C-alpha positions as CSV (number, residue, x, y, z in Angstrom):
1,M,86.5,78.8,86.9
2,N,84.6,76.7,89.4
3,S,80.9,77.6,89.3
4,A,81.1,78.0,93.1
5,T,83.8,80.6,92.9
6,P,82.4,84.2,93.0
7,A,83.5,86.2,90.0
8,V,85.4,89.4,89.6
9,T,84.1,91.2,86.5
10,A,86.0,93.9,84.6
11,E,84.8,95.5,81.5
12,E,85.2,98.7,79.5
13,V,82.0,100.7,79.5
14,T,80.9,103.9,77.9
15,I,79.4,106.4,80.4
16,E,77.8,109.7,79.8
17,Y,78.2,112.7,82.1
18,P,77.1,116.3,81.8
19,T,80.5,118.0,81.4
20,Y,81.5,121.6,81.6
21,P,83.9,122.2,78.7
22,V,87.3,123.8,79.2
23,G,89.0,126.3,76.9
24,E,91.8,125.7,74.5
25,P,95.3,125.6,76.0
26,E,97.4,128.7,75.9
27,K,99.4,128.5,72.7
28,H,102.4,130.3,74.1
29,P,104.6,128.6,76.7
30,L,104.2,129.9,80.2
31,F,107.2,130.2,82.5
32,F,105.9,130.7,86.0
33,E,109.4,130.6,87.5
34,K,108.4,131.7,91.0
35,R,104.8,130.6,91.2
36,V,103.8,129.0,94.5
37,Y,101.5,126.0,94.1
38,Q,100.5,123.8,97.0
39,G,103.5,125.0,98.9
40,S,106.1,124.1,96.2
41,S,107.0,125.2,92.7
42,G,104.2,125.9,90.3
43,K,106.2,125.9,87.2
44,V,104.2,124.3,84.4
45,Y,106.4,124.3,81.3
46,P,106.1,122.2,79.1
47,L,102.5,121.5,80.2
48,P,99.7,123.2,78.2
49,F,98.0,125.7,80.4
50,I,94.2,126.1,80.4
51,D,92.6,129.1,82.1
52,K,89.0,128.8,81.1
53,V,86.0,126.7,82.1
54,F,82.7,127.3,80.4
55,D,79.4,127.8,82.3
56,V,77.0,125.6,80.3
57,P,77.4,121.8,80.4
58,E,77.1,119.4,77.5
59,I,76.7,115.6,77.4
60,R,80.0,113.9,76.9
61,R,80.8,110.2,76.6
62,Y,83.8,108.7,78.4
63,R,85.5,105.4,78.2
64,A,85.5,103.9,81.7
65,V,86.3,100.6,83.4
66,R,83.9,99.0,85.8
67,L,85.4,96.5,88.2
68,E,83.3,94.5,90.7
69,N,82.7,91.4,92.7
70,E,79.7,90.4,94.9
71,F,80.7,93.0,97.6
72,V,82.0,96.2,95.9
73,R,81.6,98.0,92.6
74,I,84.4,100.3,91.3
75,L,84.4,102.8,88.5
76,L,87.6,104.1,87.0
77,L,88.1,107.0,84.6
78,P,91.3,106.6,82.6
79,E,90.4,109.6,80.5
80,I,90.6,111.9,83.6
81,G,93.9,111.2,85.2
82,G,93.2,107.5,85.9
83,R,91.1,108.4,88.9
84,I,89.0,106.0,91.0
85,H,85.7,107.8,90.3
86,A,83.4,105.7,92.5
87,I,83.4,102.8,95.0
88,Q,80.0,101.4,96.0
89,D,79.3,99.1,98.9
90,K,76.9,96.5,97.5
91,T,76.3,95.0,101.0
92,N,74.9,98.4,102.1
93,N,72.4,99.3,99.4
94,D,75.1,100.4,96.9
95,Y,76.2,103.1,99.3
96,D,78.7,105.4,97.7
97,V,81.8,105.2,99.8
98,L,83.4,108.1,98.0
99,Y,81.9,111.3,96.7
100,H,80.5,110.0,93.4
101,H,80.1,113.0,91.1
102,K,77.4,112.6,88.4
103,V,78.7,115.6,86.6
104,I,82.2,116.5,85.4
105,K,82.6,120.1,86.6
106,P,86.3,121.2,86.6
107,A,87.6,124.3,88.3
108,L,91.0,126.0,87.9
109,V,92.6,124.2,90.9
110,G,95.1,122.0,89.1
111,L,98.8,122.8,88.4
112,S,97.9,123.4,84.7
113,G,94.3,124.5,85.2
114,P,91.4,122.1,85.2
115,W,90.8,119.8,88.2
116,I,87.7,117.9,89.5
117,S,86.9,116.9,93.0
118,G,85.4,113.6,94.2
119,G,86.6,110.0,94.0
120,I,90.2,109.2,94.6
121,E,92.8,111.3,92.9
122,L,96.3,109.7,92.8
123,N,98.6,112.6,93.4
124,W,102.2,112.3,92.2
125,P,105.0,113.4,91.6
126,Q,103.6,116.6,93.2
127,H,100.3,117.8,94.5
128,H,97.9,118.0,92.6
129,R,99.1,115.6,90.0
130,P,100.3,117.5,86.9
131,G,98.4,115.0,84.6
132,T,95.3,115.0,86.8
133,F,93.0,116.1,83.9
134,M,94.9,114.2,81.2
135,P,94.2,110.7,79.9
136,V,96.3,107.7,80.9
137,D,96.9,104.3,79.2
138,W,95.2,101.3,80.7
139,T,94.8,97.6,80.5
140,I,93.0,94.7,82.3
141,E,95.1,91.9,83.8
142,R,93.4,88.7,84.8
143,S,95.1,86.3,87.1
144,V,94.9,82.5,87.6
145,D,93.4,83.0,91.1
146,H,90.4,84.8,89.4
147,S,91.6,88.2,90.7
148,V,91.7,91.2,88.3
149,T,93.9,94.2,88.2
150,V,93.2,97.3,86.1
151,W,96.5,99.0,85.4
152,M,96.7,102.6,84.5
153,S,100.0,104.2,83.4
154,E,101.4,107.6,82.5
155,H,104.6,109.4,81.8
156,D,104.6,112.5,84.0
157,P,104.8,115.4,81.5
158,L,107.1,117.6,83.7
159,T,109.7,115.2,85.0
160,R,109.5,112.2,82.6
161,L,108.8,109.9,85.6
162,K,106.6,106.9,84.9
163,G,103.8,106.0,87.3
164,M,101.6,102.8,87.2
165,H,98.6,102.3,89.4
166,G,96.8,99.0,89.4
167,V,93.4,98.6,91.1
168,H,93.3,95.0,92.3
169,L,90.2,93.1,93.3
170,T,89.8,89.4,94.4
171,P,86.6,87.4,94.2
172,D,86.2,86.7,97.9
173,S,86.9,90.1,99.6
174,S,85.7,93.7,99.7
175,L,89.4,94.8,100.1
176,I,90.4,97.1,97.3
177,E,94.2,97.1,96.7
178,L,96.0,99.8,94.8
179,R,99.3,98.5,93.5
180,V,101.7,101.3,92.7
181,R,104.9,101.3,90.7
182,L,106.9,104.6,90.5
183,F,109.8,104.5,88.0
184,N,112.5,107.1,87.5
185,R,113.3,106.6,83.8
186,T,115.9,109.4,83.8
187,P,119.6,109.4,84.7
188,Y,119.0,112.1,87.3
189,L,118.1,112.0,91.0
190,Q,114.4,113.0,91.1
191,T,112.1,114.1,93.9
192,F,108.5,113.0,94.3
193,L,105.6,112.9,96.6
194,W,102.7,110.4,96.5
195,W,99.3,110.9,98.2
196,A,96.0,109.2,97.5
197,N,93.3,111.8,97.8
198,A,89.9,110.2,98.7
199,A,87.0,112.6,98.8
200,V,83.9,111.8,100.8
201,R,80.6,113.6,100.7
202,V,79.8,115.0,104.2
203,H,77.0,116.4,106.3
204,D,76.5,117.1,110.0
205,D,76.4,113.3,110.8
206,Y,79.6,112.3,108.9
207,Q,82.7,111.8,111.1
208,S,86.2,111.3,109.9
209,F,88.6,109.5,112.1
210,F,92.3,109.2,112.7
211,P,94.0,106.6,115.0
212,P,93.3,107.0,118.7
213,D,96.9,108.0,119.5
214,V,96.7,111.1,117.4
215,Y,97.0,114.0,119.8
216,Y,98.1,116.8,117.4
217,V,98.1,117.7,113.7
218,A,100.2,120.0,111.5
219,D,99.7,122.5,108.7
220,H,101.5,122.3,105.4
221,A,105.3,122.2,106.0
222,K,104.5,122.0,109.7
223,R,104.2,125.8,109.8
224,A,101.6,125.5,112.6
225,I,100.6,122.7,115.1
226,S,97.3,122.2,116.8
227,S,95.9,119.6,119.3
228,F,93.5,117.1,117.9
229,P,90.5,116.4,117.8
230,I,89.8,119.4,119.9
231,P,92.0,122.3,118.6
232,S,93.9,124.7,120.8
233,G,94.5,128.3,120.2
234,L,94.9,129.9,116.8
235,Y,95.0,127.6,113.8
236,Y,94.4,128.8,110.2
237,G,93.4,132.2,111.6
238,V,90.6,130.7,113.7
239,D,90.8,131.3,117.5
240,Y,89.3,128.0,118.7
241,H,89.4,129.2,122.3
242,K,86.5,131.5,121.4
243,R,84.4,128.6,120.0
244,P,83.8,126.3,123.0
245,G,81.6,123.3,122.4
246,A,81.8,123.3,118.6
247,N,85.4,122.4,117.9
248,D,85.6,118.7,117.2
249,L,87.6,118.7,114.0
250,R,86.4,115.2,113.0
251,F,83.1,116.8,111.9
252,Y,83.0,119.1,108.9
253,K,80.3,121.3,110.5
254,N,82.9,122.5,113.0
255,I,85.5,123.7,110.5
256,P,84.9,127.3,109.4
257,V,87.7,127.8,106.9
258,P,89.7,125.8,104.4
259,T,92.0,123.8,106.6
260,S,94.5,120.9,106.4
261,Y,95.2,118.6,109.3
262,M,98.2,116.2,108.8
263,V,99.1,113.6,111.4
264,V,102.7,114.0,112.7
265,E,103.0,110.7,114.5
266,S,101.0,107.5,115.2
267,K,101.8,103.9,115.7
268,Y,98.7,102.9,113.6
269,G,98.4,102.5,109.9
270,F,94.8,103.5,109.1
271,L,92.3,106.4,108.8
272,G,88.8,106.7,107.5
273,G,85.3,108.1,107.7
274,F,81.8,107.0,108.8
275,D,78.4,108.2,107.7
276,Y,76.0,107.7,110.6
277,R,72.9,108.3,108.3
278,A,73.9,105.5,106.0
279,N,75.5,103.4,108.8
280,G,78.5,102.9,106.5
281,G,81.9,104.3,105.7
282,F,85.4,103.1,104.8
283,V,88.9,102.6,106.2
284,H,92.2,103.2,104.4
285,V,95.1,101.1,105.6
286,A,98.7,101.0,104.7
287,D,102.1,99.9,106.1
288,R,103.1,102.8,108.4
289,S,106.8,101.9,108.0
290,F,106.8,103.6,104.6
291,A,103.2,105.1,104.5
292,P,102.9,107.4,107.6
293,G,100.9,110.1,105.8
294,K,97.4,110.8,107.1
295,K,95.6,114.0,106.2
296,Q,92.2,115.6,106.4
297,W,91.3,118.7,104.3
298,T,88.1,120.6,103.5
299,W,87.0,123.9,102.0
300,G,85.3,124.7,105.3
301,N,81.7,125.2,106.5
302,S,81.3,128.9,105.6
303,A,80.2,131.1,102.6
304,F,83.7,130.7,101.1
305,G,83.6,126.9,101.3
306,R,80.1,126.7,99.9
307,A,81.1,128.8,97.0
308,W,83.8,126.2,96.1
309,D,81.2,123.5,96.6
310,R,79.1,125.2,93.9
311,E,82.1,125.7,91.7
312,L,82.9,122.0,91.7
313,S,79.5,120.3,91.6
314,D,75.9,120.7,90.6
315,D,74.5,119.3,93.9
316,F,76.6,121.8,95.9
317,A,77.4,119.1,98.4
318,P,80.3,119.7,100.8
319,Y,83.1,117.2,100.9
320,V,86.2,116.3,102.9
321,E,89.4,114.8,101.6
322,L,90.9,112.0,103.6
323,M,94.4,111.3,102.3
324,G,97.1,108.7,102.7
325,G,100.7,109.4,101.8
326,V,103.9,107.4,101.4
327,Y,107.5,108.2,102.4
328,T,106.2,111.4,104.0
329,D,103.8,112.7,106.7
330,N,103.4,116.2,105.3
331,Q,103.0,118.3,102.2
332,P,105.0,119.5,100.5
333,D,107.4,116.9,101.7
334,F,109.2,115.2,98.9
335,S,111.3,111.9,98.9
336,Y,113.8,110.7,96.4
337,L,113.9,108.4,93.4
338,Q,117.4,107.4,92.4
339,P,118.3,107.3,88.7
340,Y,116.4,104.3,87.1
341,E,114.9,103.3,90.5
342,T,111.5,101.8,90.9
343,K,109.5,102.1,94.2
344,S,106.7,99.6,94.6
345,F,104.0,99.6,97.3
346,S,100.3,99.1,97.9
347,Q,97.5,101.0,99.5
348,F,94.1,99.5,100.6
349,W,90.5,100.7,101.1
350,W,87.5,98.7,102.2
351,P,83.9,99.6,103.2
352,I,82.8,99.3,106.8
353,K,79.2,98.9,107.9
354,G,77.5,99.2,111.3
355,I,80.6,99.6,113.4
356,G,81.2,103.4,113.5
357,P,84.6,105.0,113.6
358,V,87.1,102.3,114.4
359,Q,90.0,102.3,116.8
360,N,92.3,99.9,114.9
361,A,92.2,98.4,111.4
362,N,94.3,96.6,108.9
363,R,93.7,94.6,105.7
364,L,92.0,91.8,107.6
365,A,89.7,93.4,110.2
366,A,88.7,96.5,112.2
367,I,87.6,96.9,115.8
368,R,85.7,99.4,117.9
369,V,85.3,99.3,121.7
370,T,82.8,101.7,123.4
371,S,80.8,101.8,126.6
372,D,77.0,101.7,126.6
373,Q,74.5,103.0,129.2
374,E,74.1,99.6,130.8
375,N,77.6,99.5,132.3
376,N,79.0,97.3,129.5
377,W,81.9,97.5,127.1
378,E,80.6,96.9,123.6
379,I,83.0,95.2,121.2
380,R,82.4,95.4,117.5
381,L,84.4,93.7,114.7
382,V,84.1,93.8,110.9
383,S,86.2,92.3,108.1
384,P,86.6,92.6,104.4
385,L,87.0,88.7,104.3
386,K,84.9,85.7,105.1
387,I,86.4,84.4,108.4
388,E,85.0,81.3,110.1
389,N,85.7,80.1,113.7
390,A,88.1,82.9,114.6
391,R,88.8,83.5,118.3
392,L,88.7,86.9,120.1
393,L,90.9,86.8,123.3
394,I,90.3,89.5,125.9
395,R,93.1,89.9,128.4
396,S,93.3,91.9,131.6
397,S,97.0,92.4,132.5
398,D,98.4,88.8,132.2
399,H,95.1,87.1,132.7
400,L,92.8,85.7,130.0
401,R,89.3,87.1,130.8
402,S,87.3,85.9,127.8
403,D,87.7,83.6,124.7
404,R,84.9,84.1,122.1
405,I,84.3,82.4,118.8
406,V,83.9,84.9,115.9
407,S,82.7,84.5,112.3
408,L,82.9,87.5,110.0
409,A,82.0,88.4,106.4
410,P,81.9,91.6,104.3
411,G,78.9,93.7,105.2
412,Q,78.4,91.9,108.5
413,I,79.2,92.9,112.1
414,W,80.0,90.9,115.1
415,T,79.2,92.4,118.5
416,E,79.7,91.3,122.1
417,K,79.2,92.9,125.5
418,V,81.6,92.7,128.4
419,P,80.9,94.1,131.9
420,L,82.4,97.6,132.3
421,N,84.3,96.5,135.4
422,V,86.5,94.2,133.3
423,N,89.8,96.0,132.9
424,M,90.6,95.1,129.2
425,T,94.2,95.6,128.4
426,L,94.5,93.7,125.2
427,L,92.0,92.3,122.6
428,S,93.5,89.9,120.0
429,L,91.7,88.3,117.1
430,F,93.1,85.0,115.8
431,D,92.0,82.9,112.8
432,S,91.3,79.2,113.2
433,A,94.9,78.3,112.5
434,G,96.1,80.5,115.4
435,R,97.5,83.4,113.3
436,E,96.9,86.9,114.7
437,L,94.6,89.0,112.5
438,L,94.3,92.1,114.6
439,S,95.0,93.4,118.1
440,Y,94.0,96.5,120.1
441,E,95.2,97.9,123.4
442,P,92.6,100.2,124.9
443,F,94.1,103.2,126.6
444,I,93.0,106.4,128.2
445,R,93.9,109.6,126.3
446,S,96.1,112.0,128.1
447,N,94.9,115.6,128.6
448,S,98.5,117.0,129.0
449,V,100.3,116.5,125.7
450,Q,103.2,118.8,124.9
451,L,102.8,120.1,121.3
452,P,106.0,120.2,119.2
453,K,107.2,123.5,117.9
454,P,106.3,124.5,114.3
455,A,109.0,124.4,111.6
456,V,111.1,127.5,111.1
457,E,112.3,129.1,107.9
458,P,116.0,128.7,107.1
459,L,118.3,131.6,107.4
460,D,119.8,133.4,104.4
461,A,123.1,132.0,103.1
462,S,125.1,134.9,104.4
463,E,123.8,134.3,108.0
464,I,124.8,130.6,108.2
465,T,128.2,129.9,109.7
466,S,128.6,126.2,108.8
467,T,129.3,124.9,105.3
468,D,127.6,121.7,106.3
469,E,124.4,123.6,107.1
470,L,124.7,125.6,103.9
471,F,124.7,122.3,101.9
472,L,121.7,120.9,103.9
473,V,119.6,124.1,103.5
474,G,120.3,124.0,99.8
475,E,119.4,120.3,99.7
476,H,116.1,121.1,101.6
477,L,115.1,123.8,99.1
478,E,115.8,121.6,96.1
479,Q,114.1,118.6,97.6
480,Y,110.9,120.6,98.4
481,R,111.0,122.3,95.0
482,H,110.9,125.6,96.8
483,P,109.2,128.1,94.5
484,T,111.1,131.3,95.4
485,R,114.4,130.4,97.1
486,N,117.4,129.2,95.0
487,P,119.4,126.3,96.6
488,E,122.4,127.2,94.4
489,L,122.9,130.4,96.5
490,Y,123.7,128.2,99.5
491,W,126.0,125.7,97.6
492,N,127.9,128.6,95.9
493,E,128.4,130.2,99.3
494,A,129.7,126.8,100.7
495,I,132.3,126.4,97.9
496,R,133.3,130.1,98.3
497,R,134.3,129.3,101.8
498,D,135.6,125.8,101.1
499,S,136.3,125.3,97.4
500,G,136.6,121.5,97.8
501,D,133.2,121.0,99.6
502,Y,132.4,117.8,97.6
503,R,128.7,117.6,98.5
504,S,128.0,121.2,97.3
505,R,130.1,120.6,94.2
506,V,128.1,117.5,93.3
507,A,124.8,119.3,93.9
508,L,125.9,122.2,91.6
509,A,127.0,119.7,89.0
510,R,123.6,118.1,88.9
511,K,122.1,121.5,88.3
512,C,124.5,122.2,85.5
513,I,123.8,118.9,83.8
514,G,120.1,119.8,83.9
515,R,120.9,123.0,82.1
516,F,123.2,121.2,79.5
517,Q,126.2,122.9,81.0
518,Y,128.4,119.8,80.8
519,R,131.8,121.5,80.9
520,E,130.9,123.3,84.1
521,A,129.5,120.1,85.6
522,I,132.7,118.2,84.8
523,E,134.7,121.0,86.5
524,H,132.6,120.7,89.7
525,L,132.8,116.9,89.7
526,N,136.6,116.8,89.2
527,V,137.0,119.1,92.3
528,A,134.6,116.9,94.3
529,I,136.5,113.7,93.3
530,K,139.8,115.3,94.1
531,R,138.5,115.9,97.7
532,L,136.9,112.5,98.0
533,T,140.1,110.6,96.9
534,A,142.7,112.8,98.6
535,F,143.7,110.1,101.0
536,H,142.4,106.9,99.3
537,P,141.3,106.1,95.8
538,N,138.0,104.4,96.7
539,P,135.5,106.9,98.0
540,V,132.6,105.9,100.2
541,T,130.1,107.1,97.6
542,G,130.0,106.6,93.8
543,E,127.7,109.6,93.3
544,A,130.4,112.0,91.9
545,H,131.7,109.4,89.5
546,Y,128.2,108.5,88.3
547,Y,127.3,112.1,87.5
548,L,130.8,112.6,85.9
549,G,129.8,109.7,83.6
550,V,126.5,111.3,82.8
551,A,128.2,114.6,81.9
552,F,130.8,112.7,79.7
553,R,128.1,110.7,78.0
554,F,126.1,113.8,77.1
555,S,129.3,115.4,75.9
556,N,129.8,112.3,73.6
557,D,133.0,111.3,75.3
558,Y,132.0,107.7,75.7
559,A,135.4,106.3,76.8
560,L,135.7,108.6,79.8
561,A,132.0,108.0,80.5
562,E,132.6,104.3,80.7
563,D,135.5,104.8,83.1
564,A,133.5,107.0,85.4
565,F,130.4,104.7,85.4
566,G,132.7,101.7,86.0
567,K,134.1,103.3,89.2
568,A,130.6,104.4,90.3
569,A,129.4,100.8,90.1
570,W,131.8,99.9,92.9
571,D,129.3,101.5,95.3
572,R,126.2,99.4,95.8
573,S,124.1,102.6,96.1
574,W,124.9,103.4,92.5
575,V,125.6,100.1,90.9
576,Q,122.2,99.7,89.2
577,A,122.1,103.2,87.6
578,A,125.8,102.9,86.6
579,R,125.4,99.5,85.0
580,Y,122.3,100.7,83.2
581,E,124.3,103.6,81.7
582,L,127.1,101.2,80.8
583,A,124.5,99.0,79.0
584,L,123.4,102.1,77.0
585,L,127.0,102.7,76.0
586,A,127.5,99.0,75.0
587,C,124.4,99.4,72.8
588,C,125.9,102.4,71.2
589,R,128.9,100.3,70.0
590,K,126.5,97.5,69.1
591,D,127.9,95.2,71.8
592,F,124.5,93.7,72.7
593,V,125.9,90.7,74.4
594,R,127.7,92.9,76.9
595,A,124.6,95.1,77.3
596,G,122.5,92.1,78.1
597,E,125.0,91.0,80.8
598,L,125.0,94.4,82.4
599,L,121.2,94.7,82.4
600,R,120.8,91.2,83.9
């Protein structure tokens, strides 16, 4: 490494925390078949369930990983779910960007019992992460560009899915990248959700922020809708009409009860928080094309909320969770992983200083535009990178009103004042090579936004007239892991009315395979394929043939399985899973050359 290149250091450290011990796991398996947990199924088997946390702490040593460069310091705890335990802004007196707990004090919040607040919890494949209090494997990867990635990996104990999370830091930036790899290592279609749950310590002068075009927010499953940031009417049992002047939901002090606020729509890809006392905060940025999820949650500023603050910490500090989600904008809202599919994506956090709540942000810069008492617009820019000789162009309609030279660096702020009578319609930041780094279009918020209607509960199967709707309601219940309503009631009603309904037949077959009822699955799938091939031998989907191959493979009928997988591979949607299964069968007959061809 060149001596002039700033270093990224990564090292295993031993850290001591006062820790409140938990009890021994329940030795008998627990079957919570209809337990409701975070809006979806709370079944825990085969997870060991713990229902005791002791009241007296003891000193415990943890293996941790410390990752840092000249701008930020990150502490990871692989022994507790692979969480990002702390991020400190070294440019702002080591300000703790996250709620940095100095004690491990679990409460019985997790799916299988113990859970701790603070830091960033990486929630998947459901909320809260089933392995949130379990250790993960980890390794340090060093790259030729002097960047470092700390990879943490686990097999989810409930679904056998594999999740890898790599915390990536480069030498010249305060940008913290989380590289995520989610792998369905099973032959079944699986559902998942993924949210990064960043907790921040709050007080009366801490403000969370969503993008400026967020006019309303939703409860879990969109059961209720409220305007934002000033709420309207009844939300979470609070009549905000009766609380005038103290309703800005961006401040914890104004939220009296445990409440979730999830963004329904926005054209921006960021959220964050700002601590006016420390003059610092953070932004979280992500590609909104697949990561639209933005959420705020808190226990609430009341006796109930403060009781939970005491339960989870020794400093009794309140906190707010600011979350980012992928492939969803709500909880519980699950997406799909096809058999053997890997989804890969990144999330980003970086500290901000001096700017206040921003109005646009990405991985390269953030901007805030406000008016002062001297009839000026005040423009503020910050960046996680060192940027020299950038240009800020200010346009009014089609006219260029200003062209300013800008230099930025982590921990520094660039400010400029423009007369208030300048009608700014577009601000664009370009680097010295002319590439756009960030733009922002100021706009005036409307006071007359029509709120969408909340979600409604599906009808019972007997009340639904369409077999198409019966299938879709069943699909919804399965996808959302509904804790109390059985999707098979809807699919069985569909095939009672139309015995050849192939979608419901395939759905029922998948359920049968999961229960080892392979003969029943084969019967369902043969009926589905008969309907699919009634007029032509090549159906539009290979799904039925794929699951027929799975059922035959588990029945040890390998020849029929090969035929079914071969046909499924005609459909691009199923070619990878089908060829993987064919490679397994080739290995069974020791034809490793053919297996290698299929895998390649």
